[in-house]
TORKOL-4160 file (C-alpha; in steps of 0.2 Angstrom, whole numbers, padded with zeros to 4 digits, m for minus):
384
<pt num="1" X="0110" Y="m0069" Z="0005"/>
<pt num="2" X="0094" Y="m0074" Z="0014"/>
<pt num="3" X="0079" Y="m0085" Z="0008"/>
<pt num="4" X="0064" Y="m0075" Z="0011"/>
<pt num="5" X="0046" Y="m0081" Z="0008"/>
<pt num="6" X="0033" Y="m0066" Z="0006"/>
<pt num="7" X="0015" Y="m0068" Z="0008"/>
<pt num="8" X="0002" Y="m0056" Z="0003"/>
<pt num="9" X="m0014" Y="m0052" Z="m0007"/>
<pt num="10" X="m0009" Y="m0052" Z="m0025"/>
<pt num="11" X="m0017" Y="m0065" Z="m0036"/>
<pt num="12" X="m0034" Y="m0063" Z="m0027"/>
<pt num="13" X="m0035" Y="m0045" Z="m0032"/>
<pt num="14" X="m0025" Y="m0042" Z="m0048"/>
<pt num="15" X="m0028" Y="m0023" Z="m0049"/>
<pt num="16" X="m0014" Y="m0012" Z="m0053"/>
<pt num="17" X="m0012" Y="m0003" Z="m0037"/>
<pt num="18" X="m0012" Y="m0018" Z="m0026"/>
<pt num="19" X="0000" Y="m0027" Z="m0038"/>
<pt num="20" X="0012" Y="m0012" Z="m0037"/>
<pt num="21" X="0011" Y="m0012" Z="m0018"/>
<pt num="22" X="0016" Y="m0030" Z="m0017"/>
<pt num="23" X="0029" Y="m0029" Z="m0031"/>
<pt num="24" X="0039" Y="m0016" Z="m0022"/>
<pt num="25" X="0043" Y="m0028" Z="m0008"/>
<pt num="26" X="0047" Y="m0043" Z="m0020"/>
<pt num="27" X="0058" Y="m0033" Z="m0032"/>
<pt num="28" X="0065" Y="m0023" Z="m0018"/>
<pt num="29" X="0071" Y="m0038" Z="m0008"/>
<pt num="30" X="0077" Y="m0047" Z="m0024"/>
<pt num="31" X="0087" Y="m0032" Z="m0029"/>
<pt num="32" X="0096" Y="m0033" Z="m0012"/>
<pt num="33" X="0102" Y="m0050" Z="m0017"/>
<pt num="34" X="0090" Y="m0061" Z="m0008"/>
<pt num="35" X="0081" Y="m0077" Z="m0014"/>
<pt num="36" X="0063" Y="m0071" Z="m0014"/>
<pt num="37" X="0047" Y="m0082" Z="m0015"/>
<pt num="38" X="0029" Y="m0076" Z="m0016"/>
<pt num="39" X="0015" Y="m0086" Z="m0008"/>
<pt num="40" X="m0004" Y="m0084" Z="m0007"/>
<pt num="41" X="m0020" Y="m0094" Z="m0003"/>
<pt num="42" X="m0038" Y="m0092" Z="m0008"/>
<pt num="43" X="m0053" Y="m0093" Z="0003"/>
<pt num="44" X="m0070" Y="m0096" Z="m0004"/>
<pt num="45" X="m0076" Y="m0082" Z="m0014"/>
<pt num="46" X="m0061" Y="m0071" Z="m0013"/>
<pt num="47" X="m0054" Y="m0070" Z="m0031"/>
<pt num="48" X="m0058" Y="m0054" Z="m0040"/>
<pt num="49" X="m0059" Y="m0053" Z="m0059"/>
<pt num="50" X="m0056" Y="m0035" Z="m0062"/>
<pt num="51" X="m0062" Y="m0036" Z="m0080"/>
<pt num="52" X="m0079" Y="m0045" Z="m0076"/>
<pt num="53" X="m0080" Y="m0035" Z="m0059"/>
<pt num="54" X="m0085" Y="m0051" Z="m0050"/>
<pt num="55" X="m0079" Y="m0060" Z="m0034"/>
<pt num="56" X="m0079" Y="m0079" Z="m0036"/>
<pt num="57" X="m0068" Y="m0095" Z="m0033"/>
<pt num="58" X="m0061" Y="m0093" Z="m0051"/>
<pt num="59" X="m0043" Y="m0087" Z="m0049"/>
<pt num="60" X="m0038" Y="m0090" Z="m0067"/>
<pt num="61" X="m0037" Y="m0071" Z="m0072"/>
<pt num="62" X="m0027" Y="m0067" Z="m0056"/>
<pt num="63" X="m0015" Y="m0081" Z="m0059"/>
<pt num="64" X="m0012" Y="m0076" Z="m0077"/>
<pt num="65" X="m0009" Y="m0058" Z="m0072"/>
<pt num="66" X="0002" Y="m0062" Z="m0058"/>
<pt num="67" X="0013" Y="m0075" Z="m0067"/>
<pt num="68" X="0015" Y="m0062" Z="m0082"/>
<pt num="69" X="0020" Y="m0048" Z="m0070"/>
<pt num="70" X="0032" Y="m0058" Z="m0059"/>
<pt num="71" X="0040" Y="m0066" Z="m0075"/>
<pt num="72" X="0044" Y="m0048" Z="m0081"/>
<pt num="73" X="0054" Y="m0045" Z="m0065"/>
<pt num="74" X="0063" Y="m0061" Z="m0064"/>
<pt num="75" X="0052" Y="m0070" Z="m0052"/>
<pt num="76" X="0042" Y="m0081" Z="m0064"/>
<pt num="77" X="0048" Y="m0097" Z="m0055"/>
<pt num="78" X="0047" Y="m0090" Z="m0038"/>
<pt num="79" X="0028" Y="m0090" Z="m0034"/>
<pt num="80" X="0015" Y="m0102" Z="m0027"/>
<pt num="81" X="m0004" Y="m0099" Z="m0026"/>
<pt num="82" X="m0016" Y="m0112" Z="m0018"/>
<pt num="83" X="m0034" Y="m0110" Z="m0025"/>
<pt num="84" X="m0050" Y="m0114" Z="m0015"/>
<pt num="85" X="m0050" Y="m0132" Z="m0021"/>
<pt num="86" X="m0032" Y="m0135" Z="m0014"/>
<pt num="87" X="m0023" Y="m0135" Z="m0031"/>
<pt num="88" X="m0006" Y="m0128" Z="m0031"/>
<pt num="89" X="m0001" Y="m0116" Z="m0045"/>
<pt num="90" X="0017" Y="m0111" Z="m0049"/>
<pt num="91" X="0028" Y="m0120" Z="m0036"/>
<pt num="92" X="0020" Y="m0137" Z="m0031"/>
<pt num="93" X="0016" Y="m0142" Z="m0013"/>
<pt num="94" X="0032" Y="m0152" Z="m0010"/>
<pt num="95" X="0042" Y="m0138" Z="m0017"/>
<pt num="96" X="0035" Y="m0124" Z="m0007"/>
<pt num="97" X="0036" Y="m0134" Z="0009"/>
<pt num="98" X="0054" Y="m0137" Z="0006"/>
<pt num="99" X="0057" Y="m0119" Z="0003"/>
<pt num="100" X="0048" Y="m0114" Z="0019"/>
<pt num="101" X="0059" Y="m0127" Z="0029"/>
<pt num="102" X="0075" Y="m0118" Z="0023"/>
<pt num="103" X="0068" Y="m0100" Z="0024"/>
<pt num="104" X="0077" Y="m0088" Z="0035"/>
<pt num="105" X="0061" Y="m0077" Z="0036"/>
<pt num="106" X="0043" Y="m0078" Z="0032"/>
<pt num="107" X="0035" Y="m0061" Z="0029"/>
<pt num="108" X="0016" Y="m0060" Z="0030"/>
<pt num="109" X="0008" Y="m0045" Z="0023"/>
<pt num="110" X="m0010" Y="m0050" Z="0021"/>
<pt num="111" X="m0012" Y="m0069" Z="0021"/>
<pt num="112" X="m0021" Y="m0068" Z="0038"/>
<pt num="113" X="m0011" Y="m0083" Z="0045"/>
<pt num="114" X="m0014" Y="m0094" Z="0030"/>
<pt num="115" X="0004" Y="m0100" Z="0029"/>
<pt num="116" X="0008" Y="m0101" Z="0048"/>
<pt num="117" X="0008" Y="m0120" Z="0048"/>
<pt num="118" X="0021" Y="m0121" Z="0033"/>
<pt num="119" X="0032" Y="m0108" Z="0041"/>
<pt num="120" X="0034" Y="m0116" Z="0058"/>
<pt num="121" X="0051" Y="m0122" Z="0053"/>
<pt num="122" X="0056" Y="m0105" Z="0045"/>
<pt num="123" X="0069" Y="m0095" Z="0055"/>
<pt num="124" X="0058" Y="m0080" Z="0058"/>
<pt num="125" X="0040" Y="m0076" Z="0056"/>
<pt num="126" X="0036" Y="m0057" Z="0053"/>
<pt num="127" X="0019" Y="m0049" Z="0051"/>
<pt num="128" X="0018" Y="m0032" Z="0042"/>
<pt num="129" X="0003" Y="m0021" Z="0046"/>
<pt num="130" X="m0003" Y="m0009" Z="0033"/>
<pt num="131" X="m0019" Y="m0004" Z="0041"/>
<pt num="132" X="m0012" Y="0004" Z="0058"/>
<pt num="133" X="m0025" Y="0007" Z="0071"/>
<pt num="134" X="m0038" Y="m0004" Z="0062"/>
<pt num="135" X="m0028" Y="m0020" Z="0064"/>
<pt num="136" X="m0022" Y="m0017" Z="0081"/>
<pt num="137" X="m0041" Y="m0014" Z="0086"/>
<pt num="138" X="m0045" Y="m0031" Z="0078"/>
<pt num="139" X="m0030" Y="m0039" Z="0088"/>
<pt num="140" X="m0037" Y="m0032" Z="0104"/>
<pt num="141" X="m0053" Y="m0040" Z="0100"/>
<pt num="142" X="m0045" Y="m0057" Z="0096"/>
<pt num="143" X="m0051" Y="m0056" Z="0078"/>
<pt num="144" X="m0033" Y="m0056" Z="0070"/>
<pt num="145" X="m0018" Y="m0066" Z="0076"/>
<pt num="146" X="m0027" Y="m0072" Z="0092"/>
<pt num="147" X="m0012" Y="m0084" Z="0095"/>
<pt num="148" X="0002" Y="m0072" Z="0093"/>
<pt num="149" X="0009" Y="m0083" Z="0079"/>
<pt num="150" X="0023" Y="m0071" Z="0074"/>
<pt num="151" X="0040" Y="m0067" Z="0080"/>
<pt num="152" X="0040" Y="m0049" Z="0075"/>
<pt num="153" X="0027" Y="m0036" Z="0071"/>
<pt num="154" X="0030" Y="m0021" Z="0059"/>
<pt num="155" X="0018" Y="m0007" Z="0056"/>
<pt num="156" X="0017" Y="0007" Z="0043"/>
<pt num="157" X="0010" Y="0017" Z="0057"/>
<pt num="158" X="0025" Y="0026" Z="0062"/>
<pt num="159" X="0017" Y="0033" Z="0078"/>
<pt num="160" X="0009" Y="0017" Z="0084"/>
<pt num="161" X="0016" Y="0012" Z="0101"/>
<pt num="162" X="0022" Y="0030" Z="0104"/>
<pt num="163" X="0015" Y="0044" Z="0114"/>
<pt num="164" X="0010" Y="0052" Z="0097"/>
<pt num="165" X="m0004" Y="0040" Z="0094"/>
<pt num="166" X="m0018" Y="0033" Z="0105"/>
<pt num="167" X="m0020" Y="0018" Z="0094"/>
<pt num="168" X="m0019" Y="0002" Z="0104"/>
<pt num="169" X="m0004" Y="m0010" Z="0103"/>
<pt num="170" X="m0013" Y="m0026" Z="0107"/>
<pt num="171" X="0001" Y="m0031" Z="0118"/>
<pt num="172" X="0014" Y="m0032" Z="0104"/>
<pt num="173" X="0030" Y="m0023" Z="0102"/>
<pt num="174" X="0029" Y="m0014" Z="0085"/>
<pt num="175" X="0044" Y="m0010" Z="0074"/>
<pt num="176" X="0041" Y="0004" Z="0061"/>
<pt num="177" X="0044" Y="0004" Z="0042"/>
<pt num="178" X="0036" Y="0014" Z="0028"/>
<pt num="179" X="0031" Y="0004" Z="0012"/>
<pt num="180" X="0046" Y="0004" Z="0000"/>
<pt num="181" X="0046" Y="0010" Z="m0018"/>
<pt num="182" X="0058" Y="0003" Z="m0031"/>
<pt num="183" X="0064" Y="0020" Z="m0038"/>
<pt num="184" X="0068" Y="0014" Z="m0056"/>
<pt num="185" X="0051" Y="0007" Z="m0059"/>
<pt num="186" X="0045" Y="0024" Z="m0059"/>
<pt num="187" X="0053" Y="0036" Z="m0072"/>
<pt num="188" X="0051" Y="0054" Z="m0067"/>
<pt num="189" X="0046" Y="0065" Z="m0081"/>
<pt num="190" X="0043" Y="0084" Z="m0081"/>
<pt num="191" X="0026" Y="0089" Z="m0074"/>
<pt num="192" X="0012" Y="0091" Z="m0086"/>
<pt num="193" X="0007" Y="0108" Z="m0093"/>
<pt num="194" X="m0011" Y="0106" Z="m0089"/>
<pt num="195" X="m0013" Y="0105" Z="m0070"/>
<pt num="196" X="m0023" Y="0090" Z="m0064"/>
<pt num="197" X="m0023" Y="0083" Z="m0047"/>
<pt num="198" X="m0028" Y="0065" Z="m0045"/>
<pt num="199" X="m0029" Y="0050" Z="m0033"/>
<pt num="200" X="m0034" Y="0032" Z="m0034"/>
<pt num="201" X="m0045" Y="0027" Z="m0020"/>
<pt num="202" X="m0058" Y="0015" Z="m0013"/>
<pt num="203" X="m0073" Y="0024" Z="m0006"/>
<pt num="204" X="m0075" Y="0012" Z="0009"/>
<pt num="205" X="m0063" Y="m0003" Z="0009"/>
<pt num="206" X="m0069" Y="m0009" Z="0026"/>
<pt num="207" X="m0083" Y="m0007" Z="0038"/>
<pt num="208" X="m0083" Y="0004" Z="0053"/>
<pt num="209" X="m0074" Y="m0002" Z="0069"/>
<pt num="210" X="m0077" Y="0002" Z="0087"/>
<pt num="211" X="m0064" Y="0004" Z="0100"/>
<pt num="212" X="m0067" Y="0010" Z="0118"/>
<pt num="213" X="m0084" Y="0017" Z="0114"/>
<pt num="214" X="m0078" Y="0027" Z="0098"/>
<pt num="215" X="m0082" Y="0022" Z="0080"/>
<pt num="216" X="m0069" Y="0023" Z="0067"/>
<pt num="217" X="m0073" Y="0024" Z="0048"/>
<pt num="218" X="m0065" Y="0025" Z="0031"/>
<pt num="219" X="m0061" Y="0038" Z="0018"/>
<pt num="220" X="m0079" Y="0041" Z="0014"/>
<pt num="221" X="m0081" Y="0051" Z="0031"/>
<pt num="222" X="m0065" Y="0061" Z="0028"/>
<pt num="223" X="m0068" Y="0066" Z="0010"/>
<pt num="224" X="m0083" Y="0076" Z="0015"/>
<pt num="225" X="m0071" Y="0089" Z="0023"/>
<pt num="226" X="m0063" Y="0092" Z="0006"/>
<pt num="227" X="m0078" Y="0091" Z="m0005"/>
<pt num="228" X="m0077" Y="0109" Z="m0010"/>
<pt num="229" X="m0059" Y="0108" Z="m0015"/>
<pt num="230" X="m0061" Y="0109" Z="m0034"/>
<pt num="231" X="m0071" Y="0126" Z="m0032"/>
<pt num="232" X="m0059" Y="0132" Z="m0020"/>
<pt num="233" X="m0043" Y="0130" Z="m0031"/>
<pt num="234" X="m0052" Y="0132" Z="m0048"/>
<pt num="235" X="m0041" Y="0118" Z="m0055"/>
<pt num="236" X="m0045" Y="0100" Z="m0061"/>
<pt num="237" X="m0047" Y="0088" Z="m0047"/>
<pt num="238" X="m0050" Y="0070" Z="m0051"/>
<pt num="239" X="m0054" Y="0054" Z="m0041"/>
<pt num="240" X="m0052" Y="0036" Z="m0049"/>
<pt num="241" X="m0063" Y="0028" Z="m0036"/>
<pt num="242" X="m0069" Y="0011" Z="m0033"/>
<pt num="243" X="m0081" Y="0003" Z="m0021"/>
<pt num="244" X="m0100" Y="0002" Z="m0017"/>
<pt num="245" X="m0111" Y="0017" Z="m0013"/>
<pt num="246" X="m0099" Y="0030" Z="m0021"/>
<pt num="247" X="m0109" Y="0046" Z="m0022"/>
<pt num="248" X="m0103" Y="0050" Z="m0040"/>
<pt num="249" X="m0117" Y="0063" Z="m0043"/>
<pt num="250" X="m0113" Y="0072" Z="m0027"/>
<pt num="251" X="m0094" Y="0072" Z="m0032"/>
<pt num="252" X="m0097" Y="0078" Z="m0049"/>
<pt num="253" X="m0109" Y="0092" Z="m0043"/>
<pt num="254" X="m0095" Y="0098" Z="m0031"/>
<pt num="255" X="m0083" Y="0099" Z="m0046"/>
<pt num="256" X="m0074" Y="0083" Z="m0046"/>
<pt num="257" X="m0070" Y="0073" Z="m0061"/>
<pt num="258" X="m0074" Y="0055" Z="m0057"/>
<pt num="259" X="m0067" Y="0040" Z="m0065"/>
<pt num="260" X="m0070" Y="0021" Z="m0062"/>
<pt num="261" X="m0055" Y="0016" Z="m0052"/>
<pt num="262" X="m0056" Y="m0002" Z="m0057"/>
<pt num="263" X="m0055" Y="0002" Z="m0076"/>
<pt num="264" X="m0043" Y="0016" Z="m0074"/>
<pt num="265" X="m0030" Y="0005" Z="m0065"/>
<pt num="266" X="m0034" Y="m0012" Z="m0071"/>
<pt num="267" X="m0015" Y="m0017" Z="m0073"/>
<pt num="268" X="0001" Y="m0012" Z="m0066"/>
<pt num="269" X="0006" Y="m0002" Z="m0081"/>
<pt num="270" X="m0011" Y="0007" Z="m0082"/>
<pt num="271" X="m0009" Y="0012" Z="m0064"/>
<pt num="272" X="0008" Y="0019" Z="m0066"/>
<pt num="273" X="0003" Y="0028" Z="m0082"/>
<pt num="274" X="m0012" Y="0036" Z="m0073"/>
<pt num="275" X="m0001" Y="0043" Z="m0059"/>
<pt num="276" X="0012" Y="0049" Z="m0072"/>
<pt num="277" X="m0001" Y="0059" Z="m0082"/>
<pt num="278" X="m0006" Y="0069" Z="m0066"/>
<pt num="279" X="0002" Y="0085" Z="m0060"/>
<pt num="280" X="0001" Y="0078" Z="m0042"/>
<pt num="281" X="m0009" Y="0069" Z="m0030"/>
<pt num="282" X="m0022" Y="0075" Z="m0018"/>
<pt num="283" X="m0028" Y="0062" Z="m0006"/>
<pt num="284" X="m0038" Y="0060" Z="0010"/>
<pt num="285" X="m0034" Y="0046" Z="0022"/>
<pt num="286" X="m0045" Y="0033" Z="0031"/>
<pt num="287" X="m0054" Y="0041" Z="0046"/>
<pt num="288" X="m0046" Y="0028" Z="0058"/>
<pt num="289" X="m0028" Y="0034" Z="0052"/>
<pt num="290" X="m0032" Y="0052" Z="0055"/>
<pt num="291" X="m0042" Y="0050" Z="0071"/>
<pt num="292" X="m0028" Y="0040" Z="0079"/>
<pt num="293" X="m0014" Y="0049" Z="0071"/>
<pt num="294" X="m0005" Y="0033" Z="0067"/>
<pt num="295" X="0008" Y="0041" Z="0056"/>
<pt num="296" X="0002" Y="0030" Z="0041"/>
<pt num="297" X="0009" Y="0035" Z="0024"/>
<pt num="298" X="0002" Y="0028" Z="0007"/>
<pt num="299" X="0012" Y="0016" Z="m0004"/>
<pt num="300" X="0002" Y="0024" Z="m0018"/>
<pt num="301" X="0008" Y="0041" Z="m0013"/>
<pt num="302" X="0026" Y="0035" Z="m0013"/>
<pt num="303" X="0024" Y="0030" Z="m0031"/>
<pt num="304" X="0017" Y="0047" Z="m0035"/>
<pt num="305" X="0033" Y="0054" Z="m0027"/>
<pt num="306" X="0045" Y="0043" Z="m0036"/>
<pt num="307" X="0037" Y="0048" Z="m0052"/>
<pt num="308" X="0041" Y="0066" Z="m0048"/>
<pt num="309" X="0023" Y="0070" Z="m0044"/>
<pt num="310" X="0020" Y="0080" Z="m0028"/>
<pt num="311" X="0008" Y="0074" Z="m0015"/>
<pt num="312" X="m0005" Y="0084" Z="m0004"/>
<pt num="313" X="m0011" Y="0071" Z="0008"/>
<pt num="314" X="m0022" Y="0072" Z="0024"/>
<pt num="315" X="m0011" Y="0073" Z="0039"/>
<pt num="316" X="m0010" Y="0056" Z="0049"/>
<pt num="317" X="0005" Y="0061" Z="0059"/>
<pt num="318" X="0017" Y="0056" Z="0044"/>
<pt num="319" X="0024" Y="0074" Z="0044"/>
<pt num="320" X="0034" Y="0069" Z="0060"/>
<pt num="321" X="0044" Y="0057" Z="0049"/>
<pt num="322" X="0044" Y="0064" Z="0031"/>
<pt num="323" X="0049" Y="0081" Z="0026"/>
<pt num="324" X="0035" Y="0092" Z="0021"/>
<pt num="325" X="0033" Y="0109" Z="0013"/>
<pt num="326" X="0041" Y="0105" Z="m0004"/>
<pt num="327" X="0035" Y="0091" Z="m0015"/>
<pt num="328" X="0025" Y="0084" Z="0000"/>
<pt num="329" X="0012" Y="0093" Z="0010"/>
<pt num="330" X="0002" Y="0087" Z="0026"/>
<pt num="331" X="m0015" Y="0095" Z="0027"/>
<pt num="332" X="m0029" Y="0095" Z="0040"/>
<pt num="333" X="m0042" Y="0107" Z="0032"/>
<pt num="334" X="m0049" Y="0113" Z="0016"/>
<pt num="335" X="m0040" Y="0129" Z="0016"/>
<pt num="336" X="m0023" Y="0120" Z="0019"/>
<pt num="337" X="m0026" Y="0109" Z="0005"/>
<pt num="338" X="m0030" Y="0123" Z="m0007"/>
<pt num="339" X="m0015" Y="0133" Z="m0002"/>
<pt num="340" X="m0004" Y="0117" Z="m0005"/>
<pt num="341" X="m0011" Y="0115" Z="m0022"/>
<pt num="342" X="m0009" Y="0133" Z="m0026"/>
<pt num="343" X="0009" Y="0132" Z="m0020"/>
<pt num="344" X="0013" Y="0117" Z="m0031"/>
<pt num="345" X="0006" Y="0125" Z="m0047"/>
<pt num="346" X="0016" Y="0141" Z="m0044"/>
<pt num="347" X="0032" Y="0132" Z="m0046"/>
<pt num="348" X="0028" Y="0114" Z="m0053"/>
<pt num="349" X="0045" Y="0109" Z="m0058"/>
<pt num="350" X="0053" Y="0113" Z="m0041"/>
<pt num="351" X="0040" Y="0103" Z="m0032"/>
<pt num="352" X="0041" Y="0089" Z="m0045"/>
<pt num="353" X="0060" Y="0088" Z="m0041"/>
<pt num="354" X="0057" Y="0089" Z="m0022"/>
<pt num="355" X="0044" Y="0075" Z="m0023"/>
<pt num="356" X="0057" Y="0063" Z="m0032"/>
<pt num="357" X="0070" Y="0068" Z="m0020"/>
<pt num="358" X="0059" Y="0063" Z="m0005"/>
<pt num="359" X="0056" Y="0046" Z="m0013"/>
<pt num="360" X="0074" Y="0043" Z="m0016"/>
<pt num="361" X="0080" Y="0049" Z="0001"/>
<pt num="362" X="0066" Y="0042" Z="0012"/>
<pt num="363" X="0056" Y="0028" Z="0003"/>
<pt num="364" X="0069" Y="0019" Z="m0008"/>
<pt num="365" X="0067" Y="0001" Z="m0006"/>
<pt num="366" X="0085" Y="m0002" Z="m0005"/>
<pt num="367" X="0086" Y="0009" Z="0011"/>
<pt num="368" X="0069" Y="0005" Z="0018"/>
<pt num="369" X="0071" Y="m0014" Z="0016"/>
<pt num="370" X="0089" Y="m0015" Z="0021"/>
<pt num="371" X="0085" Y="m0006" Z="0037"/>
<pt num="372" X="0070" Y="m0017" Z="0041"/>
<pt num="373" X="0080" Y="m0033" Z="0039"/>
<pt num="374" X="0094" Y="m0027" Z="0049"/>
<pt num="375" X="0082" Y="m0022" Z="0063"/>
<pt num="376" X="0074" Y="m0040" Z="0062"/>
<pt num="377" X="0092" Y="m0047" Z="0063"/>
<pt num="378" X="0091" Y="m0054" Z="0045"/>
<pt num="379" X="0104" Y="m0043" Z="0037"/>
<pt num="380" X="0103" Y="m0034" Z="0021"/>
<pt num="381" X="0114" Y="m0044" Z="0009"/>
<pt num="382" X="0123" Y="m0037" Z="m0006"/>
<pt num="383" X="0115" Y="m0021" Z="m0013"/>
<pt num="384" X="0122" Y="m0023" Z="m0030"/>
């Protein structure tokens, strides 16, 4: 058994999809028999209240949501959050510093180096990159990890560092691992009788970024390629979308049903319920992932698959690493997306079962995290 400290973006943004993303790692590592702790720190103005829809220094709603969810999965006494005033919530300062001093590994997935001082005495410091291409460009520019503070680097972009992607490596050697999914968190049920394809998305979660004279963008740019999909397939297509400058009227005019992404997935349970009520997912990817063919695959799409909901996702190069054609489809054009959706609707049960099988075989947290820890030299521990 290893002592693992895991840092990410959780309390500061207590939306269902983000909480699910982090929870898969925490519970997955715990289920492997490891002693797991979660840590996070706030910067000024970085705490989001999903009910009031405001950013501020007030972390009370995020702390309450995180504490409740972590307790539900046996991690109620295994977390520490430091607010902008320096007050420690959950484990106190002395306690968390002691835990860091004996930790076998510190995994950072979104703290932007906030815990590097405390983790100096930990056995291994690992950075997990979930924004392949984007983060490597930032590293090249010295905006992220300028001092190379980690012992190992892991990316969700399975093509980064290979001939399949022109994404920079920023001088790091990248290990590869898709985001895990804890299968039994997502009960697979028969597909719905009324076909509806959905996704949960942020219209533009970051600004554009430049690399070697070329600009790279977000999902807003890629969505235009598939704007006419509802008319093409004649089926209900829905986006639960968040962010500023969302062209809601334009989307509705093209036949999309549009929901407020924040309100629809305000908790972990509402996030899972929304996915489950879908026939499957249709999703574009961020322009930077597509243009650089990073091989990125979505943790949200992994949850759809685990629920037995087939996924039609814009190709980022992930088809070289995950099976496609049944339950999962990689598409590069409007026609390909329409064909995939029609194929799923012809045999929904078959594609539902195939989706679940892909999650179990390729994305199950037990397999993904065991493999990653072994590659890091940490060891997987008992699998129970």
